C-alpha positions as CSV (number, residue, x, y, z in Angstrom):
1,M,-20.6,7.6,-24.6
2,S,-18.7,4.7,-24.0
3,T,-14.3,5.5,-23.5
4,S,-11.1,3.8,-24.0
5,Y,-11.2,3.6,-20.1
6,D,-14.6,1.5,-20.5
7,A,-13.4,-0.5,-22.8
8,L,-10.7,-1.5,-20.7
9,A,-12.5,-2.4,-18.1
10,A,-14.4,-4.7,-19.8
11,R,-11.7,-6.2,-21.2
12,F,-9.9,-6.8,-17.8
13,A,-13.3,-7.9,-15.8
14,R,-13.1,-10.6,-18.7
15,A,-9.9,-11.9,-18.3
16,N,-10.8,-12.0,-14.4
17,R,-13.7,-14.4,-15.1
18,V,-11.1,-16.7,-16.7
19,D,-9.1,-16.3,-14.1
20,E,-11.8,-17.2,-11.4
21,A,-12.7,-20.0,-13.5
22,S,-8.8,-21.4,-13.6
23,G,-9.2,-20.9,-9.5
24,W,-12.2,-23.4,-9.6
25,L,-10.4,-25.7,-11.7
26,H,-7.2,-25.7,-9.3
27,W,-9.8,-26.1,-6.4
28,D,-11.0,-29.3,-8.0
29,Q,-7.6,-30.7,-8.2
30,S,-6.9,-30.3,-4.9
31,V,-10.0,-31.5,-3.5
32,T,-12.2,-33.8,-5.5
33,M,-10.3,-34.2,-8.9
34,P,-9.1,-38.0,-9.2
35,P,-5.6,-38.5,-9.7
36,G,-5.8,-40.0,-13.3
37,G,-7.3,-35.9,-14.4
38,A,-4.1,-34.6,-13.9
39,S,-2.6,-34.5,-17.5
40,A,-6.2,-33.0,-19.2
41,R,-6.2,-30.5,-16.2
42,A,-3.2,-29.3,-16.8
43,E,-4.0,-28.5,-20.4
44,Q,-7.2,-27.1,-19.4
45,L,-5.3,-25.0,-16.9
46,A,-2.5,-23.9,-19.5
47,A,-5.5,-23.0,-22.3
48,L,-7.3,-20.7,-19.8
49,A,-3.9,-19.1,-18.8
50,E,-3.2,-18.4,-22.4
51,I,-6.6,-16.8,-23.0
52,S,-6.4,-14.7,-20.3
53,H,-2.6,-13.6,-21.3
54,E,-3.9,-12.7,-24.6
55,L,-6.8,-10.5,-23.2
56,I,-4.5,-8.1,-21.3
57,A,-1.3,-8.5,-23.2
58,S,-2.9,-8.4,-26.8
59,D,-2.4,-5.0,-29.2
60,I,-5.9,-3.6,-28.5
61,T,-5.3,-3.4,-24.9
62,G,-2.0,-1.2,-25.4
63,D,-3.8,0.9,-27.5
64,L,-7.2,1.5,-25.3
65,L,-4.0,2.6,-22.5
66,A,-2.9,5.0,-24.8
67,K,-6.0,6.6,-25.7
68,A,-7.3,6.5,-22.0
69,E,-4.3,7.9,-21.1
70,A,-4.8,10.8,-23.5
71,E,-8.2,11.2,-22.3
72,G,-7.0,11.7,-18.8
73,A,-7.3,8.0,-17.0
74,S,-4.7,8.5,-14.7
75,S,-5.7,12.0,-13.4
76,A,-8.9,11.2,-13.3
77,E,-11.3,12.7,-10.1
78,D,-12.3,10.1,-8.8
79,P,-9.4,8.3,-6.9
80,W,-10.6,4.5,-6.9
81,R,-11.2,5.2,-11.0
82,A,-7.3,6.4,-11.4
83,A,-6.0,4.1,-9.0
84,N,-7.2,0.9,-11.3
85,F,-6.3,3.0,-14.6
86,R,-2.7,2.9,-12.6
87,E,-3.1,-1.1,-11.8
88,M,-4.0,-2.0,-15.3
89,Q,-1.1,-0.3,-16.8
90,R,1.0,-2.0,-14.1
91,N,-1.1,-5.4,-15.4
92,Y,-0.3,-4.8,-18.6
93,L,3.3,-3.8,-18.3
94,M,3.9,-7.3,-16.4
95,T,1.6,-9.5,-18.5
96,T,3.9,-8.6,-21.7
97,A,7.0,-9.1,-19.9
98,I,6.2,-13.0,-20.2
99,P,6.0,-14.3,-23.7
100,A,2.5,-16.2,-24.4
101,D,4.2,-19.7,-25.3
102,L,6.3,-19.5,-21.7
103,V,2.8,-18.6,-19.9
104,G,1.3,-22.2,-21.5
105,A,4.7,-24.3,-20.7
106,L,4.3,-22.4,-17.1
107,S,1.3,-23.3,-16.6
108,R,1.9,-27.0,-17.9
109,A,4.7,-27.4,-16.0
110,K,3.1,-26.0,-12.6
111,N,0.2,-28.7,-12.8
112,L,2.7,-31.3,-13.5
113,S,5.0,-30.8,-11.0
114,E,2.8,-30.5,-8.4
115,T,1.1,-33.2,-9.6
116,A,4.7,-35.2,-8.9
117,W,4.5,-33.5,-5.6
118,R,1.3,-35.0,-4.2
119,V,2.6,-38.7,-5.1
120,A,6.3,-37.8,-3.8
121,R,5.6,-36.2,-0.3
122,P,3.4,-39.2,1.4
123,A,6.4,-41.5,-0.7
124,S,8.9,-39.0,1.5
125,D,10.9,-38.9,-1.9
126,F,11.9,-36.3,-3.6
127,A,13.4,-38.1,-6.3
128,L,9.6,-38.5,-7.2
129,A,9.1,-34.6,-7.6
130,L,12.5,-33.9,-9.3
131,P,12.2,-34.0,-12.8
132,A,9.1,-32.1,-12.8
133,F,10.4,-29.9,-10.4
134,T,13.5,-29.0,-12.1
135,E,11.7,-28.4,-15.6
136,L,9.4,-25.7,-13.2
137,V,12.0,-24.3,-11.7
138,K,14.1,-24.2,-15.3
139,L,10.6,-22.0,-16.5
140,V,10.4,-19.6,-13.6
141,R,13.9,-18.6,-14.0
142,E,12.6,-17.4,-17.7
143,E,9.8,-15.9,-16.5
144,A,12.2,-14.0,-13.8
145,S,14.3,-12.9,-16.1
146,A,11.8,-11.4,-18.6
147,L,9.9,-10.0,-15.7
148,G,13.2,-8.3,-14.5
149,E,14.1,-7.0,-17.9
150,A,10.6,-5.4,-18.1
151,L,10.7,-3.9,-14.8
152,G,14.4,-3.0,-14.2
153,L,14.6,-5.2,-11.4
154,S,16.9,-8.5,-10.4
155,P,15.1,-11.9,-11.2
156,Y,14.4,-12.7,-7.5
157,N,13.0,-9.0,-7.0
158,A,10.6,-9.3,-10.2
159,L,9.2,-12.2,-8.5
160,L,8.7,-10.7,-5.3
161,E,7.0,-7.8,-7.5
162,Q,4.3,-10.5,-8.3
163,Y,3.5,-10.9,-4.2
164,D,4.0,-7.6,-2.7
165,P,4.4,-4.8,-5.1
166,G,7.2,-2.3,-4.0
167,R,9.1,-5.0,-1.9
168,R,12.6,-5.7,-2.7
169,I,15.2,-7.8,-1.4
170,A,17.4,-5.0,0.5
171,D,13.8,-4.3,2.3
172,I,13.5,-7.9,3.5
173,E,17.1,-8.9,4.3
174,P,17.5,-6.3,6.8
175,V,14.4,-6.9,8.8
176,F,14.9,-10.6,8.6
177,D,18.3,-10.4,10.2
178,D,17.1,-8.1,12.9
179,L,14.2,-11.0,13.7
180,R,16.7,-13.4,13.5
181,A,18.8,-12.0,16.0
182,F,15.8,-11.2,18.2
183,L,14.9,-14.5,18.2
184,G,17.9,-16.0,18.7
185,D,17.8,-14.4,21.8
186,T,14.3,-14.6,22.8
187,I,13.3,-18.1,22.2
188,P,15.8,-19.5,24.6
189,E,14.3,-17.5,27.1
190,I,10.7,-18.4,26.0
191,V,11.7,-22.3,26.5
192,E,13.2,-21.7,29.9
193,R,10.3,-19.9,31.1
194,Q,7.7,-22.5,29.8
195,K,10.0,-25.3,31.3
196,T,7.5,-25.9,34.6
197,W,4.8,-26.6,31.1
198,G,6.1,-29.8,31.1
199,D,5.9,-30.8,27.5
200,G,2.9,-28.7,26.6
201,R,1.3,-32.2,25.7
202,A,-0.8,-31.9,22.0
203,I,-4.9,-32.2,22.1
204,K,-5.8,-35.4,20.7
205,A,-9.4,-36.0,19.0
206,P,-10.8,-37.9,16.4
207,V,-11.4,-36.6,12.9
208,A,-14.6,-36.5,12.7
209,A,-15.0,-34.6,16.0
210,Q,-12.3,-32.3,14.8
211,R,-14.4,-31.3,11.5
212,E,-17.5,-30.9,13.7
213,A,-15.6,-28.4,16.1
214,A,-14.2,-26.7,12.9
215,Q,-17.9,-26.1,12.0
216,G,-18.7,-24.7,14.9
217,L,-15.6,-22.5,15.0
218,L,-16.5,-20.9,11.7
219,K,-20.0,-20.4,12.4
220,S,-18.8,-18.7,15.7
221,I,-16.5,-16.3,13.8
222,G,-18.9,-15.0,11.0
223,F,-18.3,-17.9,8.1
224,D,-20.7,-17.6,5.9
225,F,-21.7,-21.1,4.3
226,D,-24.1,-19.6,1.4
227,H,-21.1,-18.3,0.1
228,G,-18.3,-20.1,1.2
229,R,-17.5,-24.0,2.3
230,L,-14.9,-26.0,4.0
231,D,-13.2,-29.2,2.4
232,D,-10.4,-31.7,3.3
233,S,-6.8,-31.4,1.1
234,L,-3.3,-32.2,1.4
235,H,-1.8,-28.8,2.2
236,P,-4.6,-26.2,3.7
237,F,-5.2,-23.6,1.3
238,S,-8.1,-20.8,0.8
239,T,-9.6,-19.7,-2.7
240,G,-12.3,-18.3,-4.2
241,T,-14.3,-14.7,-5.1
242,P,-16.5,-12.2,-3.3
243,D,-19.1,-14.5,-3.5
244,D,-17.6,-18.0,-2.9
245,A,-14.6,-18.6,-0.7
246,R,-13.5,-22.2,-0.5
247,I,-11.3,-23.2,2.4
248,T,-9.7,-26.3,3.2
249,A,-7.9,-28.1,6.1
250,R,-6.3,-31.6,7.1
251,W,-6.7,-33.0,10.0
252,N,-4.3,-34.8,12.5
253,P,-5.9,-37.2,15.5
254,D,-3.1,-37.1,17.6
255,D,-3.3,-33.0,17.2
256,A,-6.7,-31.4,16.9
257,L,-5.2,-27.9,17.0
258,T,-3.1,-27.8,13.8
259,G,-6.4,-28.6,12.0
260,M,-8.0,-25.9,13.8
261,M,-5.6,-23.1,13.6
262,A,-5.6,-24.2,9.5
263,V,-9.1,-23.2,9.8
264,L,-8.9,-19.9,11.8
265,H,-6.1,-19.1,8.7
266,E,-7.6,-19.8,6.1
267,A,-10.7,-18.2,7.2
268,G,-8.4,-14.8,7.4
269,H,-7.8,-15.3,4.1
270,A,-11.2,-16.1,3.0
271,A,-12.6,-13.0,5.1
272,Y,-10.3,-10.7,3.0
273,T,-11.4,-12.4,-0.2
274,R,-15.2,-11.7,0.9
275,G,-14.8,-8.2,1.7
276,Q,-12.9,-6.6,-1.6
277,P,-15.0,-3.4,-2.5
278,G,-18.2,-4.9,-4.3
279,D,-18.4,-1.5,-6.9
280,W,-14.6,-2.6,-8.2
281,R,-15.7,-6.1,-8.5
282,G,-13.3,-7.7,-11.3
283,Q,-11.4,-4.5,-11.7
284,P,-7.4,-4.6,-10.8
285,V,-8.2,-2.0,-7.8
286,G,-11.1,-4.6,-6.3
287,G,-8.6,-6.9,-5.5
288,D,-6.2,-7.7,-3.0
289,A,-3.0,-5.2,-1.6
290,G,-0.8,-8.3,-2.7
291,M,0.3,-11.3,-0.3
292,A,2.0,-9.7,3.0
293,V,-1.2,-8.2,3.2
294,H,-3.2,-11.2,2.7
295,E,-1.0,-13.3,5.5
296,S,-1.9,-10.3,7.5
297,Q,-5.4,-11.3,7.8
298,S,-5.2,-14.9,8.0
299,L,-2.6,-14.3,10.8
300,S,-4.7,-11.8,12.8
301,Y,-7.5,-14.5,12.9
302,E,-4.8,-17.1,13.3
303,M,-2.0,-16.2,15.8
304,Q,-2.7,-13.1,17.2
305,A,-6.7,-13.3,18.0
306,G,-7.0,-16.8,17.4
307,R,-3.7,-17.7,20.3
308,T,-5.3,-15.3,23.0
309,A,-6.5,-16.9,26.3
310,A,-10.0,-16.1,25.8
311,M,-9.9,-18.2,22.3
312,S,-8.2,-21.2,24.0
313,H,-11.1,-21.6,26.4
314,Y,-13.4,-20.7,23.4
315,L,-11.5,-24.1,21.5
316,A,-11.3,-26.2,24.3
317,K,-15.5,-25.9,24.9
318,L,-16.1,-27.0,21.0
319,L,-13.6,-29.5,21.1
320,S,-14.5,-31.0,24.8
321,D,-18.7,-31.0,23.1
322,A,-17.6,-32.9,19.9
323,A,-15.2,-35.2,21.2
324,S,-17.7,-36.2,24.4
325,T,-14.3,-35.3,26.4
326,D,-13.1,-33.0,29.1
327,I,-10.6,-30.6,27.1
328,T,-9.3,-27.3,29.8
329,G,-8.6,-23.9,28.3
330,E,-5.6,-24.2,30.0
331,A,-4.1,-26.9,28.4
332,V,-5.5,-25.7,24.6
333,S,-3.5,-22.7,25.8
334,Q,-0.3,-24.2,26.6
335,A,-0.3,-26.3,23.1
336,L,-1.0,-23.3,21.3
337,L,1.5,-21.3,23.0
338,K,4.6,-24.0,23.8
339,V,7.7,-22.7,21.9
340,S,9.9,-26.1,20.6
341,P,11.7,-25.9,17.3
342,G,10.1,-28.5,15.5
343,Y,10.4,-29.5,11.4
344,I,6.7,-28.5,9.7
345,R,6.4,-24.6,9.1
346,V,2.7,-25.2,9.3
347,D,2.6,-26.8,12.8
348,A,5.4,-24.3,14.3
349,D,4.6,-21.7,16.9
350,E,4.7,-18.2,16.8
351,A,8.5,-17.5,17.9
352,T,10.3,-20.3,15.9
353,Y,7.6,-19.5,12.5
354,P,9.7,-16.7,11.2
355,L,13.1,-19.1,11.1
356,H,11.0,-21.4,8.8
357,V,10.5,-18.5,7.1
358,I,14.1,-17.4,6.6
359,L,15.7,-20.0,5.0
360,R,12.9,-20.5,2.2
361,F,13.3,-17.1,1.6
362,E,17.6,-17.8,1.1
363,L,16.8,-20.9,-0.5
364,E,14.6,-19.9,-3.0
365,Q,17.2,-16.6,-4.5
366,A,19.5,-19.4,-4.8
367,L,17.3,-21.8,-7.2
368,I,16.0,-18.7,-8.9
369,S,19.8,-17.4,-9.7
370,G,21.0,-20.9,-10.3
371,E,23.5,-20.7,-7.2
372,L,21.5,-24.1,-6.1
373,A,20.7,-26.6,-8.9
374,P,16.9,-28.6,-7.7
375,A,19.0,-31.8,-7.4
376,D,20.8,-30.4,-4.6
377,L,17.7,-29.0,-2.5
378,P,17.4,-31.6,-0.1
379,A,20.6,-31.7,1.4
380,A,20.8,-27.2,1.3
381,W,17.5,-27.7,3.3
382,N,18.8,-29.9,5.9
383,Q,21.9,-27.7,6.3
384,R,19.7,-24.3,6.6
385,V,17.4,-26.6,9.4
386,V,20.4,-27.6,11.8
387,E,21.5,-24.0,11.2
388,S,18.1,-22.5,12.2
389,L,16.4,-24.8,14.5
390,A,19.2,-27.4,15.5
391,L,17.4,-29.9,14.0
392,D,18.2,-32.2,11.3
393,P,15.0,-33.6,9.0
394,P,14.5,-37.4,9.1
395,D,13.2,-37.5,5.5
396,D,12.2,-35.6,2.8
397,R,8.4,-35.0,3.9
398,N,9.5,-33.4,6.9
399,G,12.1,-31.8,4.8
400,C,11.9,-30.1,1.4
401,L,8.4,-32.0,0.5
402,Q,6.4,-30.2,3.3
403,D,5.4,-27.5,1.1
404,I,3.5,-27.4,-2.0
405,H,4.6,-23.9,-2.5
406,W,7.6,-24.1,-5.1
407,Y,6.6,-27.3,-6.8
408,D,3.4,-25.0,-7.9
409,G,5.7,-22.4,-9.5
410,A,5.4,-19.8,-6.0
411,F,8.8,-18.6,-5.5
412,G,8.7,-15.2,-3.7
413,Y,5.7,-15.8,-2.1
414,F,7.4,-17.3,0.9
415,P,8.9,-14.2,2.3
416,T,5.2,-12.6,2.9
417,Y,4.2,-14.9,5.7
418,T,6.7,-13.1,7.7
419,L,6.1,-9.9,6.5
420,G,2.7,-10.5,6.9
421,A,3.2,-12.0,10.4
422,M,4.9,-8.2,11.2
423,A,1.7,-6.5,9.6
424,A,-1.1,-8.6,11.5
425,A,0.8,-7.6,14.7
426,Q,0.5,-3.3,13.6
427,L,-3.0,-4.4,12.7
428,F,-4.3,-6.0,15.6
429,Q,-3.0,-3.5,17.3
430,A,-4.4,-0.7,16.3
431,A,-7.9,-2.6,16.1
432,S,-7.4,-3.6,20.2
433,D,-6.8,0.4,20.2
434,S,-9.5,1.3,18.3
435,I,-12.3,-1.6,19.7
436,G,-11.3,-1.7,23.0
437,T,-9.0,-4.3,24.3
438,D,-11.7,-5.5,27.0
439,D,-14.0,-5.6,24.2
440,L,-12.2,-7.2,22.0
441,H,-11.2,-10.2,24.0
442,G,-14.8,-10.2,25.3
443,A,-16.0,-11.2,22.1
444,L,-13.1,-13.7,21.4
445,E,-14.3,-15.8,24.5
446,K,-17.5,-16.3,22.8
447,G,-15.4,-17.1,19.4
448,D,-16.9,-13.9,17.7
449,Y,-14.8,-12.3,15.1
450,A,-17.4,-9.9,14.3
451,L,-16.0,-6.6,15.8
452,L,-12.6,-7.8,14.5
453,T,-13.6,-8.6,10.8
454,A,-15.6,-5.2,11.2
455,W,-12.4,-3.0,12.0
456,M,-10.5,-5.4,9.5
457,R,-13.4,-4.6,6.5
458,D,-13.0,-0.9,6.9
459,N,-9.1,-0.7,6.9
460,V,-8.1,-3.2,4.9
461,H,-10.9,-5.1,3.0
462,S,-12.6,-2.5,1.7
463,Q,-9.8,-0.5,0.6
464,G,-8.5,-3.1,-2.1
465,R,-5.8,-1.9,-4.0
466,I,-6.4,1.9,-4.0
467,Y,-2.6,2.0,-2.1
468,P,0.3,1.8,-4.5
469,S,1.8,-0.8,-1.8
470,S,1.1,-2.9,0.9
471,N,3.4,0.2,3.3
472,D,0.8,2.7,2.3
473,L,-2.0,0.5,2.9
474,L,-0.5,0.0,6.7
475,Q,0.3,3.7,7.2
476,A,-3.7,5.0,6.2
477,A,-4.6,2.2,8.8
478,T,-2.2,2.2,11.5
479,G,0.1,5.4,11.3
480,A,3.3,3.6,10.6
481,P,4.6,1.7,7.9
482,L,5.3,-2.1,7.9
483,S,8.2,-2.9,10.8
484,S,9.2,-5.3,13.0
485,N,8.7,-3.6,16.0
486,A,5.0,-4.1,16.5
487,F,5.6,-8.1,16.1
488,K,8.6,-8.2,18.5
489,A,6.9,-6.4,21.4
490,H,3.4,-8.9,20.7
491,I,6.4,-11.9,21.2
492,K,7.5,-10.2,24.4
493,A,4.1,-9.5,25.6
494,R,2.4,-12.4,25.2
495,Y,5.5,-14.7,26.0
496,L,7.3,-13.3,28.7
497,S,5.3,-10.6,30.6
C-alpha cells in the first residue's frame, strides 16, 4: 500500500527532473546557445524554476509531510529513508520561505545578469553589467531576508545554508583569519625559497594540442565519455546527472596548464556527480553533501593529486606528445608549484588562492547587508586586492568581472572553495593512509586516478546526504571534523620541506 512518504518521494523525484532540465538549459546557454536566445532562455528557465518551486512548496507537500511524520517516517529503521525524510523537511522549509513570484523574478534576473556579464567581461567594462547586476543583488537581498526569517538566521547565514548546511559566518571567520595569518607568514618564505627557480615559466602549447592532451588526461583518470563530455566555455564549470556529467574548460595558448588544471578540477566535480548513490537517484538524500564537499572533490583531483611530482611528469608527456615538443616534468612541476600573487582566482597558485576567496567572502557579505552598493564594487574590489595580494588590478576583467558567480546570483558560494580545499587536504591524507602513499603515487605517475576515485566513492560519493552536515561526513571519512590543520601541514610539506 502506498504511504504518504511514497507520495512525497514521487513528488520530489518529479521536481528533481525539472531541476535537471534546467541544468541542461543552463549548460546549453553557456556552451552552444547563440546570444540572441538569451531573453527567451530566461523565460524558459524562470518557468521551470516556478514549476519546481510549486511542486515542493505546495500545500499538498506540506500535508504529506505531516502525514508521513505521523506514520513514523522520521524514525524509520532504514537510516537512508529517515535521512531522506529529514532532507525533504529541510527542502520544504527553505522552499516555502521564498514567495513564488520572487522565484521567477530571481531566475529571470540571474539569466539577464549572466548574459550581461558575458558581454561586459570581454569588454572589461563593469558598467555594461551594472544595471542587471544591481537588480539581481536587490532580489538576492530579498531572498536572503526571507530565508533568514524562516530559518532564524541572518540573511548572509541563510545564503550559506544553501551551499554548506550548518556552516555559519561565526564558524568561517576564525578559520579564515587563522589561514590569512598563516599564509601571511608562509608565502614570503615560499617565495624566497623558490627564487632559484627563476620565473616558473608558463608552459605554452597550441589550443588544439591542449584539447587533445585534455582528452587523453580525462581518459587516463577514468572519465567516462559514454556518460559525459568536455566542451569550451567562457568560465570552466561542471554540471549534469549521474548518467550524464558534463564539464567545460577554457584554453590559453600562453599557459597550457591553466586549461589542464581546469579539466582536472571539473572532472573531480563530475566524479562526485557520477558516484552518488544510485538507489536514491532523484531523492534529496541522493544528492551531494553541499558545495564544500563538492569542492573537496574537485580540489582533491586538481590540487592534491594533480600537482604532485608524479602527475607533473605525466602531464608533461601528454602535452609533449600532443604539441610535438619536449616538455619536462620538472618544468611542469615548477610552473604548477610556483607561488606568486596574481589577479585571477582560477589561475592562482595553491598558497595564494585562499586570499582570493577570503576577499570575496568579505565583499559579498557587504553586498548582501547593503553596506556595499553594487556600483561601488570595482573600487572596493581593487582596494581589497591591494590589501590582500599587494596588487592593483589594471582593469575590470582582471578585477571584479573575472568570476561568473555573483552575476549568476551565487552569493554564499565562494567560502566553499577554501573550505573545500581544507576538506580536500583531510580527505587526501586519509586516502593516502588507506591506499598507501607509494601505491597512490605510483598510479598517479601513469595518470591513473582509479585508486583515489574508488576511495572517494566509498567514503564520500556513495554517502550522498545521509549525514546532516559536511562536518559529520568528514568525521566519518577522516576521523575529524573540518579544520585548517591538514591544509596547513600540506602547504608546509609540499612547499617548505
